C-alpha positions in Angstrom: 6.3 -4.4 -26.1 8.9 -2.8 -23.8 7.1 -0.2 -21.7 9.9 0.6 -19.2 12.1 -0.9 -16.5 11.9 -1.5 -12.8 13.3 1.7 -11.1 12.5 0.8 -7.5 11.2 -2.2 -5.5 9.5 -1.5 -2.2 8.6 -3.7 0.7 6.5 -2.6 3.6 7.0 -5.0 6.5 4.2 -3.5 8.7 1.0 -2.4 7.1 0.8 1.4 6.8 4.3 2.0 8.2 7.0 3.5 6.0 8.8 0.7 4.1 12.2 -0.2 2.6 13.7 -0.3 -0.8 15.1 -3.6 -1.9 17.1 -4.7 -5.0 15.3 -8.0 -5.9 12.5 -10.2 -4.8 11.3 -13.7 -5.5 7.6 -13.1 -6.2 5.1 -15.8 -5.1 1.3 -15.9 -5.3 1.2 -13.3 -2.4 3.8 -11.0 -3.9 7.0 -10.0 -2.2 8.0 -12.2 0.8 7.5 -10.2 4.0 5.5 -7.4 2.4 2.6 -6.4 4.7 3.4 -9.5 6.8 2.7 -7.6 10.1 0.0 -5.2 11.1 -1.5 -3.5 14.2 -4.9 -4.4 15.7 -7.0 -1.7 17.2 -7.7 -2.8 20.8 -10.3 0.0 21.3 -12.6 -0.5 18.3 -11.4 -3.9 17.1 -10.0 -5.1 13.8 -6.7 -4.9 11.9 -6.1 -1.2 11.2 -4.0 0.9 8.8 -3.4 4.5 8.4 -6.8 5.1 6.9 -7.9 5.0 10.6 -4.6 5.5 12.5 -2.6 8.2 10.6 0.3 8.0 13.1 1.3 4.6 11.7 2.8 6.4 8.7 5.2 8.3 10.9 6.7 5.0 11.9 9.0 2.9 9.7 9.8 -0.8 9.5 12.6 -2.9 8.0 13.8 -6.5 8.2 17.2 -7.1 9.8 17.1 -10.7 8.4 15.8 -11.4 5.0 12.3 -13.0 4.9 11.2 -15.9 2.8 7.9 -17.6 2.1 6.9 -19.3 5.2 9.5 -17.6 7.3 9.1 -14.0 8.2 11.2 -12.6 11.1 9.9 -9.8 13.4 10.8 -6.5 11.7 12.6 -3.6 13.3 10.2 -0.7 13.9 11.4 2.9 13.9 9.3 5.2 16.0 8.7 8.9 15.1 11.4 10.0 17.7 14.0 7.7 16.1 13.9 5.0 18.7 13.9 1.4 17.4 12.5 -1.9 18.6 11.6 -5.3 17.4 7.9 -6.0 16.7 8.4 -9.1 18.9 10.0 -7.2 21.9 8.2 -7.2 25.2 6.5 -3.9 25.5 6.6 -3.2 21.8 2.8 -2.8 21.6 2.8 -0.3 24.4 5.5 1.8 22.7 3.8 1.8 19.3 0.5 2.6 21.0 2.0 5.7 22.6 3.6 6.8 19.3 0.3 6.4 17.3 -1.9 7.6 20.1 -4.2 4.5 19.8 -4.1 1.3 21.9 -2.9 -1.3 19.5 -1.2 -4.8 19.5 1.3 -6.0 16.9 0.4 -9.1 14.8 2.1 -11.3 12.3 0.0 -12.9 9.7 -2.3 -15.7 11.1 -4.0 -18.5 9.2 -6.8 -17.5 6.8 -9.4 -19.6 8.6 -9.1 -17.4 11.7 -11.7 -15.1 10.2 -12.4 -13.1 13.4 -8.9 -11.8 13.3 -9.5 -10.3 9.8 -13.1 -9.1 10.3 -13.5 -5.3 10.2 -13.7 -3.4 13.5 -16.3 -1.0 14.5 -16.7 2.0 12.2 -15.8 5.5 13.4 -19.0 6.9 12.0 -22.5 5.3 12.1 -23.5 6.8 8.8 -22.0 4.7 6.0 -21.5 7.6 3.6 -19.7 9.6 6.2 -17.5 6.6 7.1 -16.6 6.1 3.5 -15.8 9.7 2.9 -13.5 9.8 5.9 -11.7 6.6 4.8 -11.3 7.9 1.2 -10.7 11.5 2.0 -13.6 12.7 -0.1 -15.5 16.0 0.3 -19.4 15.9 0.2 -19.4 16.9 -3.4 -16.9 14.4 -4.7 -17.8 10.8 -5.9 -16.8 7.8 -3.8 -15.0 4.9 -5.5 -17.0 2.1 -7.0 -16.7 -0.4 -4.1 -18.2 -3.2 -6.3 -14.9 -3.3 -8.2 -13.1 -4.6 -5.1 -13.0 -8.3 -4.1 -16.2 -9.1 -2.2 -14.6 -10.1 1.0 -13.2 -6.6 1.5 -16.6 -5.4 2.7 -16.5 -7.9 5.6 -12.8 -8.2 6.3 -10.1 -5.5 6.5 -8.1 -7.6 4.0 -8.4 -10.8 2.1 -8.1 -13.4 5.0 -4.6 -14.7 5.3 -3.1 -11.3 4.1 -2.8 -7.7 5.2 -3.1 -6.3 1.7 -5.9 -3.8 1.0 -7.1 -5.9 -2.0 -4.3 -7.5 -4.1 -0.7 -8.6 -3.5 1.1 -5.9 -5.5 0.8 -2.2 -6.4 2.5 -0.8 -9.5 3.1 2.9 -10.3 4.9 4.5 -13.2 7.1 7.6 -13.3 4.8 8.8 -16.1 1.9 9.0 -13.7 4.0 10.7 -11.0 5.2 13.3 -13.6 1.7 13.9 -14.8 0.3 14.3 -11.3 3.1 16.7 -10.3 2.3 18.9 -13.3 -1.4 18.9 -12.4 -0.7 19.7 -8.7 2.3 22.0 -8.8 1.8 23.1 -5.2 2.1 19.5 -3.9 5.1 17.2 -3.4 4.1 14.3 -5.5 6.5 11.8 -3.8 6.4 8.1 -4.5 6.4 7.4 -0.7 2.8 8.8 -0.5 1.5 6.1 -2.8 3.3 3.1 -1.4 3.9 1.0 -4.5 5.8 -2.3 -4.6 7.0 -1.7 -8.2 8.0 1.7 -9.5 8.4 1.6 -13.3 10.6 4.0 -15.1 8.8 4.9 -18.4 10.4 6.4 -21.6 11.6 9.9 -21.1 9.2 12.7 -21.6 6.0 10.6 -21.0 3.5 12.3 -18.6 0.3 10.3 -18.5 -1.5 7.7 -16.5 -0.2 5.0 -18.7 -0.6 2.0 -16.5 -4.4 2.4 -16.5 -4.2 1.3 -20.1 -2.7 -2.0 -19.0 -5.7 -3.2 -16.9 -6.7 -6.7 -18.0 -3.3 -7.4 -19.6 -0.1 -9.1 -18.5 3.4 -7.9 -17.9 6.6 -9.9 -18.1 9.2 -8.7 -15.5 12.3 -10.7 -15.0 11.2 -14.3 -14.4 7.7 -13.4 -13.4 4.4 -12.6 -15.2 2.0 -10.1 -13.6 -1.7 -9.6 -14.2 -3.0 -6.0 -14.0 -6.2 -6.4 -12.0 -7.7 -2.9 -11.6 -7.0 0.7 -11.0 -6.2 1.8 -7.4 -8.7 4.3 -6.0 -6.8 6.5 -3.6 -7.7 6.9 0.1 -7.0 9.6 2.7 -3.5 8.1 3.3 -2.0 10.0 0.4 -2.8 13.3 2.2 -1.1 12.4 5.5 2.0 14.2 6.6 4.9 12.0 7.5 8.8 12.1 7.5 9.6 15.3 5.6 6.3 15.4 3.7 3.6 17.8 4.8 -0.1 17.1 5.2 -1.7 17.8 1.8 -5.5 17.4 1.4 -5.2 19.4 -1.8 -3.5 16.5 -3.5 -6.6 14.4 -3.2 -8.7 17.1 -4.8 -6.3 16.9 -7.8 -6.5 13.1 -7.9 -10.3 13.0 -7.8 -10.7 15.8 -10.3 -7.9 15.0 -12.8 -7.2 11.3 -12.4 -10.8 9.9 -11.8 -9.7 9.0 -8.2 -7.0 6.5 -9.4 -3.2 6.5 -9.1 -1.4 3.2 -10.0 -2.8 -0.3 -10.5 -3.3 -3.4 -8.4 -1.5 -6.5 -9.6 -1.8 -10.2 -9.2 1.2 -12.6 -9.7 0.3 -14.8 -12.7 3.6 -16.7 -12.8 6.0 -16.5 -9.8 9.7 -15.7 -10.3 12.5 -13.4 -9.4 12.4 -9.8 -10.3 15.1 -7.1 -9.8 15.7 -3.4 -10.1 16.7 -2.7 -13.7 14.5 -5.5 -15.2 12.7 -4.7 -18.4 8.9 -4.4 -18.1 7.3 -5.9 -21.2 3.6 -5.6 -22.0 2.3 -8.8 -23.4 -0.4 -9.1 -26.1 
């Protein structure tokens, strides 16, 4: 069944920094080559960190000047909030990024999965576990936390599945139907796709306003040459509330997501069959 087409493809070279739109990608088991292939390490509290902890990362951007491939990922160009640019591999790059995000960090490409200490979570900000989780997920005291048991088990010990800088799964998919529904539910917010950081933005049939992709969980999609497996809903964290670029800080958006969308916007995706996908490709829901 045809459920839409690929409207946008996004790649984020550095975890939690603004990403870049691309026209096509050769999907492999770990998704789009070069996506989340670099990250920062917190040299104060330890651990690979994203904007759940270092909000200033979202005010930086990253892009590749040379096209990455599986097994070959060049150092991306980073754009700082003041517009200055540098390569992630430049001498002094870590110091300049540290100053921009107001946290001492170093820049790291992916390292082998067996270097477990590199991926292990750093020290929490709050000693109380409930307080720590509420800060990460942007929840008030009276709001429910996501069901952490739904995530891969290694996420409790490691910042990401070792060998990757993904939060949980290689890809994130979001539909225009969900964006339209959320905008109607939160008219005071700017429901911009950049807040949600998908890899695949799917244009759904005109007039549809619903969280349609949640109905695809456990099923497969055919897109271009690839087949995708819809793994689970994506519970949203504090990152969707941060202000960056021309978007204002918006904690009210999280209140709407928790109240009206059961905390979820978009779905996490595995690659069932690798292959090339491109903007404009039909998205087919398989039986």
